[in-house]
C-alpha positions as CSV (number, residue, x, y, z in Angstrom):
1,M,-44.3,31.9,70.2
2,T,-45.5,31.1,66.7
3,N,-43.9,28.7,64.2
4,I,-42.2,30.2,61.3
5,E,-41.7,28.1,58.1
6,D,-39.2,30.3,56.6
7,N,-38.4,28.2,53.5
8,K,-42.0,28.1,52.5
9,A,-43.3,31.1,50.8
10,P,-45.7,33.0,53.2
11,E,-48.6,34.5,51.4
12,T,-47.6,38.1,52.0
13,E,-46.9,40.9,49.7
14,S,-43.2,40.9,50.7
15,N,-42.8,37.5,49.0
16,E,-44.6,38.1,45.7
17,N,-41.2,38.0,43.9
18,M,-40.7,34.3,44.8
19,P,-43.2,32.6,42.5
20,S,-41.3,29.3,42.0
21,Q,-39.9,28.5,45.4
22,R,-38.8,24.8,45.4
23,A,-37.6,23.6,48.7
24,W,-37.1,20.0,49.8
25,Y,-36.8,21.0,53.4
26,E,-38.3,23.5,55.8
27,L,-36.8,25.3,58.8
28,K,-39.3,25.8,61.5
29,H,-38.7,28.2,64.4
30,E,-40.7,26.9,67.4
31,E,-40.7,27.7,71.1
32,D,-38.6,24.7,71.9
33,G,-36.1,25.1,69.1
34,V,-35.4,25.4,65.4
35,F,-36.3,22.2,63.5
36,L,-35.4,20.9,60.1
37,E,-38.2,19.2,58.4
38,L,-37.2,17.1,55.4
39,L,-39.6,16.5,52.5
40,Y,-38.7,13.2,50.7
41,K,-41.6,13.2,48.3
42,A,-40.7,13.9,44.7
43,Q,-41.1,17.6,43.9
44,P,-39.8,19.8,41.2
45,G,-36.4,21.0,42.3
46,S,-33.1,19.3,42.9
47,K,-31.6,16.5,45.0
48,L,-31.3,17.5,48.6
49,T,-27.8,17.4,49.9
50,P,-26.4,17.8,53.4
51,E,-24.0,20.3,52.1
52,L,-26.8,22.6,50.9
53,V,-28.5,22.4,54.3
54,L,-25.4,23.1,56.2
55,F,-24.6,26.0,54.0
56,D,-28.1,27.4,54.5
57,L,-27.9,26.9,58.3
58,K,-24.5,28.7,58.4
59,R,-25.8,31.7,56.6
60,R,-28.7,31.9,59.0
61,N,-26.3,31.6,61.9
62,L,-27.9,28.4,63.1
63,Q,-25.2,26.1,64.2
64,P,-26.1,22.5,64.9
65,G,-24.5,20.9,67.9
66,N,-23.1,18.1,65.9
67,P,-22.9,18.6,62.1
68,G,-21.8,15.0,61.5
69,Q,-24.7,13.7,63.5
70,L,-27.0,15.9,61.5
71,I,-25.7,14.6,58.2
72,Y,-26.0,11.0,59.5
73,R,-29.7,11.5,60.6
74,M,-30.5,13.1,57.2
75,R,-29.1,10.1,55.3
76,M,-31.0,7.8,57.6
77,G,-34.2,9.4,56.4
78,E,-35.4,11.2,59.5
79,K,-38.0,13.7,58.7
80,R,-37.7,16.1,61.6
81,I,-34.4,17.0,63.2
82,R,-33.8,19.6,65.9
83,I,-31.0,22.0,65.0
84,C,-30.6,24.3,68.0
85,D,-32.5,26.4,70.6
86,F,-35.0,28.9,69.4
87,K,-33.7,31.9,67.5
88,E,-35.6,34.7,65.9
89,P,-35.1,34.6,62.1
90,Q,-32.9,37.3,60.7
91,S,-33.3,39.4,57.6
92,L,-30.9,38.0,54.9
93,D,-30.4,38.6,51.3
94,A,-30.7,35.7,48.8
95,A,-27.6,33.4,48.8
96,V,-25.9,31.2,46.2
97,F,-24.9,27.6,46.7
98,V,-22.6,26.2,44.0
99,T,-21.9,22.6,43.2
100,V,-18.9,21.7,41.0
101,S,-18.7,18.3,39.2
102,R,-15.8,16.1,40.1
103,D,-14.1,16.8,36.8
104,E,-14.6,20.5,37.4
105,L,-16.1,20.8,33.9
106,S,-19.6,21.8,35.2
107,A,-20.9,24.2,37.9
108,Y,-24.5,24.3,39.1
109,M,-26.0,27.1,41.1
110,Q,-28.9,26.8,43.7
111,L,-30.4,30.1,44.8
112,L,-31.4,30.3,48.4
113,P,-34.3,32.8,48.9
114,P,-34.0,36.0,50.9
115,I,-35.3,35.9,54.5
116,K,-37.8,38.4,55.9
117,D,-36.6,41.9,54.6
118,G,-33.7,40.6,52.6
119,G,-33.3,41.3,48.9
120,L,-32.1,39.6,45.7
121,E,-29.6,41.4,43.4
122,I,-28.3,40.1,40.2
123,Q,-24.9,41.7,40.6
124,A,-24.5,40.3,44.1
125,V,-25.3,36.8,42.8
126,L,-22.7,37.1,40.0
127,K,-20.1,38.4,42.4
128,A,-20.7,35.5,44.8
129,V,-20.4,33.0,42.0
130,E,-17.1,34.4,40.8
131,Q,-15.5,35.4,44.1
132,D,-17.0,33.2,46.8
133,W,-17.2,30.0,44.7
134,S,-14.2,30.7,42.4
135,I,-16.0,30.1,39.2
136,K,-13.7,31.8,36.7
137,N,-14.1,30.1,33.4
138,G,-17.0,29.4,31.0
139,L,-19.5,31.4,33.0
140,L,-23.1,31.3,31.6
141,E,-24.2,34.8,32.8
142,D,-27.5,34.6,30.8
143,E,-28.5,31.5,32.7
144,I,-27.7,33.1,36.0
145,I,-29.7,36.2,35.2
146,K,-32.6,34.2,33.9
147,A,-32.7,32.1,37.1
148,V,-32.6,35.2,39.3
149,D,-35.3,36.9,37.3
150,E,-37.6,33.9,37.5
151,G,-36.8,33.3,41.2
152,R,-35.8,29.7,40.6
153,Y,-34.9,28.9,44.2
154,F,-33.3,25.6,45.2
155,E,-33.3,24.4,41.6
156,Q,-30.0,23.3,40.2
157,V,-29.1,25.6,37.3
158,L,-26.1,25.0,35.1
159,I,-24.1,28.2,35.3
160,A,-20.6,27.4,33.9
161,K,-19.0,24.9,31.5
162,G,-15.4,24.1,31.3
163,R,-13.6,22.9,28.2
164,P,-12.7,19.3,28.3
165,P,-9.3,18.3,26.9
166,E,-9.3,17.0,23.3
167,K,-7.2,13.9,22.7
168,G,-4.9,14.3,19.8
169,K,-5.6,12.6,16.5
170,D,-4.3,9.1,16.4
171,G,-1.5,8.4,14.0
172,E,-2.1,6.0,11.2
173,L,-0.3,3.5,9.0
174,V,-0.6,4.1,5.3
175,F,0.1,1.0,3.3
176,H,1.7,1.5,-0.1
177,F,0.7,-1.9,-1.3
178,R,-2.6,-3.8,-1.3
179,T,-3.2,-6.0,1.7
180,K,-6.4,-7.7,0.3
181,F,-6.8,-9.2,-3.2
182,D,-9.8,-10.0,-5.4
183,Y,-9.2,-13.5,-6.7
184,A,-11.9,-13.1,-9.3
185,P,-10.8,-12.9,-13.0
186,N,-10.8,-9.6,-14.8
187,L,-13.4,-9.0,-17.5
188,R,-12.4,-8.2,-21.0
189,K,-14.1,-5.6,-23.1
190,D,-16.3,-8.3,-24.7
191,G,-17.5,-9.4,-21.2
192,S,-15.5,-12.6,-21.1
193,A,-13.4,-13.5,-18.1
194,D,-9.6,-13.3,-18.4
195,F,-8.4,-16.2,-16.2
196,R,-4.7,-15.5,-17.1
197,E,-4.6,-12.2,-15.2
198,L,-5.6,-13.0,-11.7
199,D,-5.2,-10.6,-8.8
200,V,-3.4,-12.9,-6.3
201,F,-0.4,-11.0,-4.9
202,E,1.7,-7.9,-5.3
203,D,5.5,-7.7,-5.6
204,T,7.9,-4.9,-4.7
205,T,11.4,-3.8,-5.4
206,E,14.2,-3.4,-2.9
207,G,14.1,0.1,-1.4
208,N,10.4,0.7,-2.1
209,I,8.2,2.3,0.6
210,L,5.9,-0.4,1.9
211,V,4.3,1.4,4.9
212,E,4.3,5.0,6.1
213,S,3.6,5.9,9.7
214,I,1.8,9.2,10.0
215,P,2.7,10.6,13.5
216,P,-0.1,11.4,16.0
217,K,-1.2,14.9,16.7
218,E,-0.8,16.8,20.0
219,G,-4.1,17.2,22.0
220,I,-5.8,20.4,22.9
221,E,-5.5,21.4,26.6
222,G,-8.7,21.8,28.5
223,I,-9.7,24.2,31.3
224,T,-12.0,23.7,34.3
225,V,-14.7,26.1,35.5
226,R,-12.2,27.2,38.2
227,G,-9.5,28.0,35.6
228,N,-7.3,25.0,36.1
229,A,-5.6,23.5,33.1
230,L,-6.5,20.0,32.0
231,P,-3.7,18.2,30.2
232,A,-4.6,16.6,26.9
233,A,-3.6,13.1,25.9
234,K,-1.5,12.8,22.7
235,G,-2.9,10.6,19.9
236,R,-1.9,7.0,19.7
237,D,1.2,6.2,17.7
238,Y,1.1,3.0,15.7
239,P,4.5,1.2,15.3
240,L,5.6,0.1,11.9
241,P,4.6,-3.5,11.3
242,R,8.2,-4.6,10.5
243,G,8.6,-8.2,9.4
244,V,11.0,-10.4,7.5
245,N,13.1,-8.7,4.8
246,T,12.0,-5.1,5.7
247,T,13.9,-2.2,7.2
248,V,13.1,1.2,8.6
249,D,14.5,4.4,7.2
250,E,16.4,7.1,9.2
251,S,13.2,9.0,10.1
252,G,11.7,5.9,11.7
253,R,8.5,6.6,9.8
254,M,9.0,4.6,6.6
255,L,9.1,0.8,6.3
256,L,11.1,-0.2,3.3
257,A,11.6,-3.4,1.4
258,A,15.1,-4.9,2.2
259,K,14.7,-7.2,-0.8
260,S,12.8,-7.4,-4.0
261,G,10.0,-10.0,-4.0
262,R,6.5,-10.7,-3.0
263,V,5.0,-8.5,-0.2
264,D,2.3,-9.7,2.2
265,Y,0.6,-8.5,5.4
266,I,0.6,-11.6,7.6
267,N,-0.3,-11.6,11.3
268,N,0.0,-7.8,11.5
269,R,3.5,-7.9,10.0
270,V,4.7,-6.9,6.6
271,V,6.8,-9.7,5.1
272,V,8.8,-9.6,1.8
273,S,9.7,-13.0,0.3
274,D,12.1,-13.2,-2.6
275,V,10.8,-16.7,-3.4
276,Y,7.2,-17.2,-4.7
277,K,6.1,-20.8,-4.5
278,I,3.3,-22.3,-6.5
279,N,2.4,-25.6,-4.7
280,G,1.0,-27.4,-7.7
281,D,0.4,-26.7,-11.4
282,M,0.5,-23.2,-12.7
283,D,-2.9,-23.2,-14.4
284,M,-5.9,-21.0,-14.9
285,S,-6.5,-21.0,-11.2
286,V,-3.2,-19.2,-10.7
287,G,-3.0,-17.2,-14.0
288,N,0.0,-15.2,-15.2
289,I,2.7,-14.4,-12.7
290,K,5.0,-11.4,-12.7
291,F,7.2,-11.5,-9.7
292,N,10.2,-9.4,-8.6
293,G,12.2,-12.4,-7.2
294,N,12.6,-16.1,-7.6
295,V,9.7,-18.5,-8.5
296,V,9.4,-22.2,-7.8
297,V,6.6,-24.2,-9.4
298,F,6.1,-27.6,-7.9
299,G,4.0,-28.8,-10.8
300,N,3.5,-28.1,-14.5
301,I,2.9,-24.9,-16.4
302,I,0.0,-25.2,-18.9
303,S,-0.2,-23.6,-22.3
304,G,-1.0,-19.9,-22.8
305,L,0.3,-18.6,-19.5
306,T,3.3,-16.3,-18.8
307,L,5.7,-16.5,-15.9
308,D,7.9,-13.4,-15.6
309,A,10.4,-13.4,-12.7
310,A,13.2,-10.9,-11.9
311,G,15.3,-13.8,-10.4
312,D,15.5,-17.5,-11.0
313,V,12.7,-19.8,-12.1
314,E,12.6,-23.5,-11.1
315,I,9.9,-25.8,-12.4
316,L,9.7,-29.3,-11.1
317,G,7.3,-30.4,-13.7
318,M,6.9,-29.8,-17.5
319,V,6.2,-26.6,-19.5
320,E,3.7,-26.6,-22.3
321,A,3.2,-23.8,-24.8
322,A,3.9,-21.1,-22.2
323,T,6.2,-18.1,-21.9
324,I,8.9,-18.2,-19.2
325,I,11.0,-15.1,-18.6
326,A,13.7,-14.9,-15.9
327,G,16.3,-12.3,-15.0
328,G,18.4,-15.1,-13.6
329,N,18.4,-18.9,-14.4
330,I,15.6,-21.1,-15.7
331,V,15.6,-24.8,-14.5
332,I,12.9,-27.1,-15.9
333,K,13.1,-30.6,-14.4
334,G,10.6,-32.1,-16.9
335,G,11.4,-30.2,-20.1
336,I,9.4,-28.0,-22.4
337,Q,7.0,-29.0,-25.2
338,G,6.5,-25.7,-26.8
339,M,4.2,-26.7,-29.7
340,D,5.9,-23.9,-31.7
341,R,4.4,-21.3,-29.2
342,G,6.4,-21.8,-26.0
343,S,9.4,-19.7,-25.2
344,L,12.2,-19.4,-22.6
345,H,14.1,-16.2,-22.0
346,A,16.7,-16.0,-19.3
347,G,19.4,-13.6,-18.3
348,G,21.4,-16.5,-17.0
349,N,21.6,-20.2,-17.8
350,I,18.7,-22.4,-19.0
351,V,18.6,-26.0,-17.9
352,S,15.9,-28.2,-19.3
353,R,15.6,-31.9,-19.6
354,F,14.6,-31.5,-23.2
355,I,13.5,-28.6,-25.6
356,E,10.8,-29.4,-28.2
357,R,9.5,-26.9,-30.6
358,A,10.3,-23.9,-28.5
359,E,12.1,-20.5,-28.8
360,V,14.9,-20.3,-26.2
361,R,17.2,-17.4,-25.5
362,S,19.9,-17.5,-22.8
363,G,22.3,-14.8,-21.6
364,K,24.7,-17.5,-20.7
365,S,24.5,-21.2,-21.6
366,V,21.8,-23.7,-22.5
367,F,21.9,-27.3,-21.1
368,A,19.6,-30.1,-22.2
369,D,19.4,-33.8,-23.1
370,Y,18.0,-33.1,-26.5
371,I,16.7,-30.2,-28.7
372,T,14.2,-30.8,-31.5
373,Y,12.9,-28.3,-34.1
374,S,13.5,-25.3,-31.9
375,T,15.3,-21.9,-32.1
376,V,17.9,-21.8,-29.4
377,T,20.2,-18.9,-28.8
378,A,23.0,-18.8,-26.1
379,Q,25.5,-16.0,-25.5
380,D,28.0,-18.7,-24.3
381,S,27.4,-22.3,-25.2
382,V,24.8,-24.9,-25.9
383,I,25.7,-28.2,-24.2
384,L,23.7,-31.4,-24.7
385,K,24.6,-34.3,-22.4
386,G,22.6,-37.3,-21.3
387,K,21.0,-40.4,-22.8
388,F,20.3,-38.7,-26.2
389,A,22.4,-35.5,-26.3
390,R,21.2,-34.7,-29.8
391,I,20.1,-31.7,-31.9
392,I,17.4,-32.4,-34.5
393,G,16.2,-29.6,-36.8
394,G,15.7,-26.0,-36.1
395,L,18.3,-23.3,-35.5
396,T,20.9,-23.4,-32.7
397,R,23.2,-20.4,-32.0
398,A,26.0,-20.0,-29.5
399,G,28.8,-17.5,-28.9
400,N,31.4,-20.1,-27.9
401,Q,30.5,-23.7,-28.6
402,I,27.9,-26.3,-29.4
403,Y,28.4,-29.7,-27.9
404,A,26.3,-32.8,-28.7
405,K,26.5,-36.5,-29.4
406,T,24.4,-36.4,-32.6
407,I,23.5,-33.4,-34.8
408,G,20.9,-33.6,-37.6
409,T,19.1,-36.7,-38.9
410,P,19.8,-39.4,-41.4
411,S,16.9,-38.1,-43.5
412,G,18.6,-34.7,-43.7
413,D,16.0,-32.6,-41.7
414,A,17.0,-28.9,-42.0
415,T,19.4,-28.3,-39.0
416,V,21.2,-25.0,-38.7
417,L,24.1,-24.2,-36.3
418,E,25.7,-20.8,-35.8
419,I,28.9,-20.1,-33.7
420,G,30.9,-16.9,-33.1
421,A,30.0,-13.3,-32.5
422,A,27.0,-12.6,-30.3
423,P,23.9,-14.1,-32.0
424,E,22.1,-10.9,-31.4
425,S,24.7,-9.1,-33.6
426,R,24.1,-11.6,-36.5
427,Q,20.3,-11.1,-36.2
428,A,20.7,-7.3,-36.0
429,L,22.8,-7.4,-39.2
430,I,20.0,-9.3,-41.0
431,E,17.4,-6.8,-39.8
432,H,19.4,-3.7,-40.6
433,E,20.2,-5.1,-44.1
434,N,16.5,-5.7,-44.7
435,I,15.8,-2.1,-43.7
436,R,18.5,-0.8,-46.0
437,S,17.1,-2.8,-48.9
438,E,13.7,-1.3,-48.4
439,L,15.1,2.2,-48.2
440,S,17.1,1.6,-51.4
441,R,14.0,0.5,-53.2
442,K,12.1,3.6,-52.2
443,L,15.0,5.9,-53.2
444,E,15.2,4.2,-56.6
445,R,11.5,4.8,-57.2
446,I,11.8,8.5,-56.2
447,A,14.9,8.9,-58.4
448,S,13.0,7.5,-61.4
449,Y,10.2,10.0,-60.9
450,L,12.5,12.9,-60.5
451,R,14.4,12.0,-63.7
452,M,11.3,12.5,-65.7
453,P,11.5,15.9,-67.6
454,A,9.3,18.6,-66.0
455,G,8.0,20.1,-69.3
456,Q,7.0,23.7,-70.0
457,N,3.3,23.1,-69.1
458,E,3.8,21.4,-65.8
459,T,0.7,21.8,-63.6
460,P,0.9,23.3,-60.1
461,E,-0.1,19.9,-58.7
462,R,2.9,18.2,-60.4
463,K,5.2,20.9,-59.2
464,E,4.0,20.3,-55.6
465,Q,4.4,16.6,-56.0
466,R,7.9,16.9,-57.3
467,R,8.7,19.2,-54.3
468,R,7.4,16.6,-51.9
469,Y,9.4,13.8,-53.5
470,K,12.6,15.8,-53.3
471,N,12.0,16.4,-49.6
472,L,11.3,12.7,-49.1
473,Q,14.5,11.8,-51.0
474,E,16.5,14.0,-48.6
475,Q,14.9,12.4,-45.6
476,L,15.6,8.9,-46.7
477,L,19.2,9.7,-47.6
478,S,19.7,11.1,-44.1
479,E,18.4,7.8,-42.7
480,L,20.5,5.7,-45.0
481,Q,23.9,7.1,-43.9
482,P,23.7,6.0,-40.2
483,L,22.2,2.7,-41.2
484,N,25.2,2.0,-43.5
485,E,27.6,2.9,-40.6
486,K,25.7,0.5,-38.3
487,I,25.9,-2.3,-40.9
488,D,29.6,-1.8,-41.4
489,M,30.2,-2.0,-37.7
490,L,28.2,-5.2,-37.3
491,K,30.0,-6.8,-40.2
492,A,33.4,-5.9,-38.7
493,E,32.3,-7.5,-35.4
494,L,31.1,-10.6,-37.2
495,E,34.3,-10.9,-39.2
496,K,36.5,-11.2,-36.2
497,S,37.8,-14.7,-35.7
498,S,36.8,-16.6,-32.6
499,D,37.7,-19.9,-31.0
500,G,34.1,-21.1,-31.5
501,K,33.7,-24.8,-32.2
502,I,31.0,-27.3,-32.9
503,H,31.5,-30.8,-31.4
504,A,29.7,-34.0,-32.3
505,S,31.0,-36.8,-30.0
506,E,29.2,-39.5,-32.1
507,Q,28.0,-38.2,-35.4
508,I,26.9,-35.2,-37.5
509,H,24.6,-36.1,-40.3
510,Q,24.4,-34.7,-43.8
511,D,22.6,-31.4,-44.7
512,V,23.6,-29.7,-41.5
513,K,24.4,-26.0,-42.2
514,M,27.1,-24.5,-40.0
515,T,28.3,-20.9,-39.7
516,I,31.4,-20.2,-37.6
517,D,32.2,-16.5,-37.5
518,F,31.8,-15.4,-41.1
519,A,32.4,-18.8,-42.7
520,T,29.7,-21.2,-43.7
521,T,29.5,-24.8,-44.8
522,T,26.9,-27.6,-45.2
523,T,27.8,-31.2,-44.5
524,K,27.5,-33.5,-47.6
525,D,27.8,-36.8,-45.7
526,S,27.6,-38.1,-42.1
527,I,30.8,-37.6,-40.2
528,P,31.6,-39.4,-36.9
529,F,33.5,-38.1,-33.9
530,V,34.2,-34.7,-35.2
531,T,34.9,-31.0,-34.2
532,F,34.3,-28.1,-36.6
533,K,36.1,-24.7,-36.3
534,Q,37.0,-21.7,-38.5
535,R,40.5,-21.3,-40.0
536,S,41.5,-18.8,-42.6
537,G,38.0,-17.9,-43.5
538,A,36.8,-21.5,-44.0
539,V,35.0,-24.1,-41.8
540,V,37.3,-27.1,-41.2
541,F,36.9,-30.2,-39.2
542,T,39.2,-32.4,-37.2
543,S,38.8,-35.3,-34.9
544,F,36.7,-34.8,-31.9
545,E,38.5,-32.4,-29.5
546,A,36.2,-31.8,-26.6
547,D,36.7,-33.3,-23.2
């Protein structure tokens, strides 16, 4: 009986439709049995698998005595394995062997050639793929048809693609403040560097949104080549980086400032500090500071800089010709040498060892050892106590009292004290009266022009000018009426008597001008141990009354 190598294309007319037969094994029908010959040399085709061989044997009705032993011998690399006793090969149509990837997202087809008088039908192949191998999704019919038309036997052909699941988009944290800063100075229009405005931190206000958490998106479900659903992972949700002095809103998606102050991103946490500390001098390396909280400067503040704080300011050193603004109190351990350019403005008290040539304004009281040639305004009192406790020159205003050991100088340096109604009201009266004086001068000039006779031959230009002057006169008169009412109101406020007093526990020198309420006087001589107050429209003095 002759050998039949039925996986190898016989050179007969019946096999002319199999031009690219690619087998890695041959089945030989011999007298003493059917043998599997394995070809391990590299050939065009696909990796030989025991599953493919077993499938082919089954379709040929060739049952090995021990399939497990067959697989073992194949994997051990044997080249010739007896399958069974001799059987005459049967006529069989082409068959399809399908391999599905572990994730079931890919399916590969291997065509097994027809045997003897068997045929190859495209529809039969498609039906086998879909029904016998349960490939229901992502079928690539064009690839199957092409492989059949080209007779690509034993070659692995991708015939189906599943859709992998798509992970949802990760959430994200949106910071509403800067987490990084450029410490380089800003450039002015002329190209010079502005070392006063340095980008060193950012402040915030209580209730402000600091960080917003954008929620993750749901993923898109995938599907295998066998039609099974593949669940999709949701995107990652990032927790809010909650730190000290922060809180989370009801939605759980907003991180808010629980206090006003400096906001920083430290060790993956957002921290709000209501105290900004400058560990050293506030100089050009620090620049101007605007902070929504308290500020502590452990050194000095040099000339030309501005410190603006919503809370309290404490300076352990001295202040030069700088500007200090505080919503709360200002405390200067070393004092201020303003050089006629420095200023202190506080909503609360101002405490300074001394005040020299500075402009000082307090919403409460001012406390110092001595004040020289400065303009000091306090809504409540100006209290000087200490080794010197003196006021020399300048203007000192207070709503309640001024207390010092010594006021003025023996040489009569101009020293002005004002007590009574809010100092702002007195200053407002001066400003409003200046405006009224200017309006009155303009109205007088207009009236003089309008009193001039028009004449019979008045030119159109003169008529137009006269009309404009009348309109301007009406406008100025409309401005003058509310201005007069405001001035009368301020005067009435200033004429109210108060219990305001000026105390000099040691001496007040000559040429000190004092205004208490609406009464004014100037000392002619030095007076020791004295208290001044207003009685019946006049400034009077008595023996020192303060504690």
